[in-house]
N, CA, C and O atoms as CSV, one atom per row, in Angstrom:
chain,resi,resn,atom,element,x,y,z
A,1,MET,N,N,16.873,6.463,-5.758
A,1,MET,CA,C,15.862,5.269,-5.959
A,1,MET,C,C,14.854,5.821,-6.717
A,1,MET,O,O,14.538,5.031,-7.607
A,2,ILE,N,N,14.113,6.999,-6.749
A,2,ILE,CA,C,13.115,7.541,-7.131
A,2,ILE,C,C,13.236,7.629,-8.642
A,2,ILE,O,O,12.352,7.308,-9.436
A,3,ALA,N,N,14.416,8.094,-8.935
A,3,ALA,CA,C,14.793,8.571,-10.674
A,3,ALA,C,C,14.887,7.114,-11.311
A,3,ALA,O,O,14.397,6.927,-12.425
A,4,LYS,N,N,15.654,5.843,-10.461
A,4,LYS,CA,C,15.532,4.533,-11.084
A,4,LYS,C,C,13.950,4.160,-11.238
A,4,LYS,O,O,13.458,3.828,-12.316
A,5,LEU,N,N,13.230,4.257,-10.031
A,5,LEU,CA,C,11.797,3.524,-10.363
A,5,LEU,C,C,11.109,4.324,-11.668
A,5,LEU,O,O,10.356,3.710,-12.424
A,6,SER,N,N,11.437,5.799,-11.881
A,6,SER,CA,C,10.860,6.524,-13.078
A,6,SER,C,C,11.180,5.977,-14.455
A,6,SER,O,O,10.380,5.923,-15.390
A,7,GLU,N,N,12.555,5.544,-14.473
A,7,GLU,CA,C,13.074,4.769,-15.532
A,7,GLU,C,C,12.486,3.526,-15.875
A,7,GLU,O,O,12.201,3.136,-17.008
A,8,LEU,N,N,12.316,2.884,-14.697
A,8,LEU,CA,C,11.773,1.619,-14.953
A,8,LEU,C,C,10.289,1.470,-15.319
A,8,LEU,O,O,9.679,0.413,-15.480
A,9,GLY,N,N,9.776,2.848,-15.431
A,9,GLY,CA,C,8.284,3.091,-16.010
A,9,GLY,C,C,7.220,3.214,-14.985
A,9,GLY,O,O,6.041,3.434,-15.260
A,10,VAL,N,N,7.772,3.036,-13.595
A,10,VAL,CA,C,6.728,3.220,-12.470
A,10,VAL,C,C,6.263,4.814,-12.256
A,10,VAL,O,O,7.013,5.785,-12.154
A,11,THR,N,N,4.924,4.796,-12.222
A,11,THR,CA,C,4.390,6.121,-12.598
A,11,THR,C,C,4.094,6.468,-10.939
A,11,THR,O,O,4.300,5.627,-10.064
A,12,SER,N,N,3.546,7.933,-10.643
A,12,SER,CA,C,2.982,8.082,-9.574
A,12,SER,C,C,1.618,7.724,-9.415
A,12,SER,O,O,1.151,7.648,-8.278
A,13,GLU,N,N,0.610,7.392,-10.862
A,13,GLU,CA,C,-0.618,6.671,-10.647
A,13,GLU,C,C,-0.562,5.680,-10.085
A,13,GLU,O,O,-1.383,5.375,-9.220
A,14,MET,N,N,0.614,4.790,-10.510
A,14,MET,CA,C,0.770,3.164,-9.847
A,14,MET,C,C,0.781,3.294,-8.401
A,14,MET,O,O,-0.002,2.679,-7.678
A,15,ALA,N,N,1.751,4.171,-7.943
A,15,ALA,CA,C,1.906,4.074,-6.806
A,15,ALA,C,C,0.748,4.548,-5.682
A,15,ALA,O,O,0.604,4.043,-4.568
A,16,TYR,N,N,-0.043,5.652,-6.259
A,16,TYR,CA,C,-1.315,6.006,-5.662
A,16,TYR,C,C,-2.257,4.667,-5.629
A,16,TYR,O,O,-2.873,4.319,-4.621
A,17,ALA,N,N,-2.281,3.973,-6.862
A,17,ALA,CA,C,-3.256,2.986,-6.865
A,17,ALA,C,C,-3.001,1.670,-5.635
A,17,ALA,O,O,-3.805,1.082,-4.912
A,18,ALA,N,N,-1.803,1.573,-5.769
A,18,ALA,CA,C,-1.331,0.460,-4.711
A,18,ALA,C,C,-1.421,0.901,-3.378
A,18,ALA,O,O,-1.541,0.086,-2.464
A,19,GLY,N,N,-1.374,2.162,-3.174
A,19,GLY,CA,C,-1.772,2.808,-1.675
A,19,GLY,C,C,-3.206,2.347,-1.271
A,19,GLY,O,O,-3.559,1.646,-0.323
A,20,THR,N,N,-4.062,3.048,-2.436
A,20,THR,CA,C,-5.541,2.852,-2.569
A,20,THR,C,C,-5.916,1.216,-2.350
A,20,THR,O,O,-6.644,0.828,-1.437
A,21,ALA,N,N,-5.331,0.388,-3.284
A,21,ALA,CA,C,-5.143,-1.018,-2.906
A,21,ALA,C,C,-5.137,-1.631,-1.651
A,21,ALA,O,O,-5.911,-2.451,-1.157
A,22,SER,N,N,-4.004,-1.024,-1.167
A,22,SER,CA,C,-3.537,-1.849,0.207
A,22,SER,C,C,-4.563,-1.396,1.177
A,22,SER,O,O,-4.799,-2.178,2.098
A,23,ILE,N,N,-5.269,-0.186,1.137
A,23,ILE,CA,C,-6.243,0.093,2.096
A,23,ILE,C,C,-7.320,-1.025,2.214
A,23,ILE,O,O,-7.757,-1.611,3.205
A,24,GLY,N,N,-7.678,-1.162,0.561
A,24,GLY,CA,C,-8.603,-2.292,0.696
A,24,GLY,C,C,-8.256,-3.481,1.066
A,24,GLY,O,O,-9.033,-4.168,1.727
A,25,LEU,N,N,-6.919,-3.964,0.668
A,25,LEU,CA,C,-6.383,-5.150,1.224
A,25,LEU,C,C,-6.352,-5.508,2.738
A,25,LEU,O,O,-6.410,-6.601,3.302
A,26,SER,N,N,-6.249,-4.319,3.187
A,26,SER,CA,C,-6.248,-4.161,4.746
A,26,SER,C,C,-7.340,-4.918,5.398
A,26,SER,O,O,-7.330,-5.878,6.169
A,27,PHE,N,N,-8.404,-4.122,4.803
A,27,PHE,CA,C,-9.676,-4.583,5.258
A,27,PHE,C,C,-10.406,-5.750,5.136
A,27,PHE,O,O,-11.247,-6.195,5.917
A,28,LEU,N,N,-9.855,-6.389,3.670
A,28,LEU,CA,C,-10.000,-7.993,3.301
A,28,LEU,C,C,-9.082,-8.741,4.291
A,28,LEU,O,O,-9.501,-9.758,4.845
A,29,ALA,N,N,-7.919,-8.297,4.513
A,29,ALA,CA,C,-7.366,-9.326,5.242
A,29,ALA,C,C,-7.734,-9.424,6.620
A,29,ALA,O,O,-7.706,-10.565,7.079
A,30,TRP,N,N,-8.124,-8.358,7.504
A,30,TRP,CA,C,-8.712,-8.422,8.512
A,30,TRP,C,C,-10.144,-8.914,8.734
A,30,TRP,O,O,-10.565,-9.402,9.783
A,31,THR,N,N,-10.746,-8.745,7.753
A,31,THR,CA,C,-12.024,-9.682,7.659
A,31,THR,C,C,-12.070,-11.201,7.645
A,31,THR,O,O,-12.669,-12.004,8.361
A,32,LEU,N,N,-11.063,-11.381,6.372
A,32,LEU,CA,C,-10.868,-12.838,6.403
A,32,LEU,C,C,-10.265,-13.490,7.318
A,32,LEU,O,O,-10.666,-14.600,7.668
A,33,SER,N,N,-9.105,-12.851,7.902
A,33,SER,CA,C,-8.655,-13.516,9.397
A,33,SER,C,C,-9.559,-13.608,10.387
A,33,SER,O,O,-9.491,-14.628,11.073
A,34,LYS,N,N,-10.380,-12.822,10.644
A,34,LYS,CA,C,-11.225,-12.869,11.804
A,34,LYS,C,C,-12.300,-13.976,11.428
A,34,LYS,O,O,-12.757,-14.652,12.349
A,35,LYS,N,N,-12.692,-14.180,10.241
A,35,LYS,CA,C,-13.724,-15.356,10.033
A,35,LYS,C,C,-12.936,-16.640,9.815
A,35,LYS,O,O,-13.511,-17.680,10.137
A,36,LYS,N,N,-11.752,-16.720,9.335
A,36,LYS,CA,C,-11.227,-18.061,8.923
A,36,LYS,C,C,-10.531,-18.487,10.088
A,36,LYS,O,O,-10.746,-19.637,10.470
A,37,GLU,N,N,-9.393,-17.462,11.001
A,37,GLU,CA,C,-8.957,-18.031,11.841
A,37,GLU,C,C,-9.493,-18.161,13.092
A,37,GLU,O,O,-10.449,-17.433,13.361
A,38,GLU,N,N,-8.986,-19.125,14.132
A,38,GLU,CA,C,-9.638,-19.289,15.224
A,38,GLU,C,C,-8.777,-18.515,16.456
A,38,GLU,O,O,-9.023,-18.743,17.641
A,39,ALA,N,N,-7.808,-17.635,16.045
A,39,ALA,CA,C,-6.985,-16.863,16.989
A,39,ALA,C,C,-7.787,-15.631,17.404
A,39,ALA,O,O,-7.447,-14.968,18.384
A,40,GLY,N,N,-8.866,-15.322,16.651
A,40,GLY,CA,C,-9.783,-14.253,17.309
A,40,GLY,C,C,-9.315,-12.929,16.715
A,40,GLY,O,O,-8.476,-12.799,15.823
A,41,THR,N,N,-9.999,-11.946,17.360
A,41,THR,CA,C,-9.772,-10.360,16.770
A,41,THR,C,C,-8.281,-10.032,17.013
A,41,THR,O,O,-7.800,-9.162,16.287
A,42,ASP,N,N,-7.638,-10.502,17.761
A,42,ASP,CA,C,-6.280,-9.809,17.913
A,42,ASP,C,C,-5.452,-10.153,16.695
A,42,ASP,O,O,-5.074,-9.219,15.986
A,43,ARG,N,N,-5.082,-11.587,16.328
A,43,ARG,CA,C,-4.744,-12.118,15.224
A,43,ARG,C,C,-5.255,-11.174,14.101
A,43,ARG,O,O,-4.278,-10.734,13.494
A,44,ALA,N,N,-6.350,-10.731,13.634
A,44,ALA,CA,C,-7.075,-10.238,12.381
A,44,ALA,C,C,-6.721,-8.557,12.664
A,44,ALA,O,O,-6.448,-7.863,11.684
A,45,ASP,N,N,-6.737,-7.969,13.978
A,45,ASP,CA,C,-6.179,-6.746,14.200
A,45,ASP,C,C,-4.611,-6.790,13.365
A,45,ASP,O,O,-4.274,-6.098,12.405
A,46,ARG,N,N,-3.995,-7.597,13.917
A,46,ARG,CA,C,-2.569,-7.382,13.461
A,46,ARG,C,C,-2.302,-7.367,12.029
A,46,ARG,O,O,-1.417,-6.750,11.435
A,47,TRP,N,N,-3.288,-8.214,11.519
A,47,TRP,CA,C,-3.208,-8.677,9.844
A,47,TRP,C,C,-3.464,-7.193,9.243
A,47,TRP,O,O,-2.743,-6.597,8.442
A,48,GLY,N,N,-4.333,-6.873,9.665
A,48,GLY,CA,C,-5.178,-5.498,9.004
A,48,GLY,C,C,-4.271,-4.247,9.234
A,48,GLY,O,O,-4.329,-3.397,8.345
A,49,ILE,N,N,-3.407,-3.993,10.335
A,49,ILE,CA,C,-2.652,-3.222,10.518
A,49,ILE,C,C,-1.238,-3.452,9.740
A,49,ILE,O,O,-0.562,-2.509,9.330
A,50,PHE,N,N,-0.876,-4.817,9.588
A,50,PHE,CA,C,0.145,-4.787,8.871
A,50,PHE,C,C,0.081,-4.510,7.367
A,50,PHE,O,O,1.003,-3.849,6.888
A,51,VAL,N,N,-0.683,-4.845,6.747
A,51,VAL,CA,C,-1.031,-4.487,5.615
A,51,VAL,C,C,-1.263,-3.322,5.339
A,51,VAL,O,O,-0.708,-2.762,4.394
A,52,GLY,N,N,-2.326,-2.612,6.292
A,52,GLY,CA,C,-2.568,-1.032,6.461
A,52,GLY,C,C,-1.393,-0.229,6.351
A,52,GLY,O,O,-1.504,0.818,5.714
A,53,GLU,N,N,-0.153,-0.559,6.914
A,53,GLU,CA,C,1.043,0.241,6.789
A,53,GLU,C,C,1.807,0.430,5.779
A,53,GLU,O,O,2.845,1.090,5.741
A,54,TRP,N,N,1.222,-0.236,4.829
A,54,TRP,CA,C,1.704,-0.283,3.534
A,54,TRP,C,C,1.269,1.165,2.518
A,54,TRP,O,O,1.998,1.639,1.647
A,55,ALA,N,N,-0.064,1.663,2.900
A,55,ALA,CA,C,-0.445,2.476,2.172
A,55,ALA,C,C,0.296,3.931,2.204
A,55,ALA,O,O,0.456,4.629,1.203
A,56,PRO,N,N,0.741,4.286,3.590
A,56,PRO,CA,C,1.404,5.689,3.515
A,56,PRO,C,C,3.152,5.606,2.684
A,56,PRO,O,O,3.871,6.512,2.263
A,57,THR,N,N,3.314,4.335,2.714
A,57,THR,CA,C,4.706,4.489,1.894
A,57,THR,C,C,4.331,4.259,0.538
A,57,THR,O,O,5.209,4.670,-0.220
A,58,PHE,N,N,3.511,3.837,0.043
A,58,PHE,CA,C,2.930,4.005,-1.621
A,58,PHE,C,C,2.555,5.562,-1.667
A,58,PHE,O,O,2.933,6.331,-2.551
A,59,PHE,N,N,2.001,5.796,-0.913
A,59,PHE,CA,C,1.478,7.281,-1.163
A,59,PHE,C,C,2.545,8.219,-1.360
A,59,PHE,O,O,2.708,8.895,-2.376
A,60,ALA,N,N,3.367,8.225,-0.180
A,60,ALA,CA,C,4.657,8.956,-0.231
A,60,ALA,C,C,5.912,8.880,-1.824
A,60,ALA,O,O,6.629,9.686,-2.417
A,61,LEU,N,N,5.580,7.466,-1.937
A,61,LEU,CA,C,6.514,7.001,-3.262
A,61,LEU,C,C,5.935,8.031,-4.350
A,61,LEU,O,O,6.658,8.766,-5.023
A,62,GLY,N,N,4.311,7.980,-4.448
A,62,GLY,CA,C,3.695,8.342,-5.415
A,62,GLY,C,C,3.794,10.066,-5.507
A,62,GLY,O,O,3.744,10.715,-6.552
A,63,VAL,N,N,3.927,10.534,-4.319
A,63,VAL,CA,C,4.439,11.957,-4.295
A,63,VAL,C,C,5.735,12.197,-4.961
A,63,VAL,O,O,5.896,12.989,-5.890
A,64,ALA,N,N,6.564,11.528,-4.475
A,64,ALA,CA,C,7.971,11.558,-4.817
A,64,ALA,C,C,8.129,11.333,-6.430
A,64,ALA,O,O,9.030,11.871,-7.072
A,65,LEU,N,N,7.337,10.640,-6.892
A,65,LEU,CA,C,7.308,10.321,-8.414
A,65,LEU,C,C,6.578,11.495,-9.004
A,65,LEU,O,O,6.983,11.955,-10.072
A,66,ARG,N,N,5.658,11.956,-8.468
A,66,ARG,CA,C,4.959,12.941,-9.248
A,66,ARG,C,C,6.320,14.311,-9.360
A,66,ARG,O,O,6.545,14.957,-10.383
A,67,LEU,N,N,7.016,14.464,-8.102
A,67,LEU,CA,C,7.646,15.556,-8.251
A,67,LEU,C,C,8.943,15.228,-9.408
A,67,LEU,O,O,9.417,16.133,-10.096
A,68,GLU,N,N,9.395,13.854,-9.487
A,68,GLU,CA,C,10.249,13.288,-10.667
A,68,GLU,C,C,9.454,13.642,-11.769
A,68,GLU,O,O,9.871,14.656,-12.329
A,69,GLU,N,N,8.689,13.266,-12.149
A,69,GLU,CA,C,7.799,13.387,-13.099
A,69,GLU,C,C,7.814,14.880,-13.712
A,69,GLU,O,O,8.097,15.223,-14.860
A,70,GLY,N,N,7.380,15.763,-12.475
A,70,GLY,CA,C,7.538,17.349,-12.984
A,70,GLY,C,C,8.763,17.863,-13.519
A,70,GLY,O,O,8.761,18.937,-14.121
A,71,THR,N,N,9.894,17.139,-13.341
A,71,THR,CA,C,11.378,17.565,-13.390
A,71,THR,C,C,11.731,17.405,-14.994
A,71,THR,O,O,12.683,17.958,-15.545
A,72,LYS,N,N,10.780,16.546,-15.624
A,72,LYS,CA,C,11.102,15.814,-17.058
A,72,LYS,C,C,10.536,16.735,-17.949
A,72,LYS,O,O,10.579,16.527,-19.162
C-alpha cells in the first residue's frame, strides 16, 4: 500500500502536512460545534476527538512514506 501511494505521487511531506492540518481541524471542529450546536460540550468533544484521531494515522503514513522514499 505504501509503495502504491508513493507511485501515485504522495510524499511524506504531504502526509505530515495532513497530520498537522488534522490537529488544527480538530480544534476548529470542537470550537464550531461548541458555538453552533445546542448539544453542548459533549458533542463538541466528540467532534474534536473524531477529527483528532486522524493525526496519528497521517503521521504514521508519513514515516512509512519517508522510509519508502529512502529505498529509491
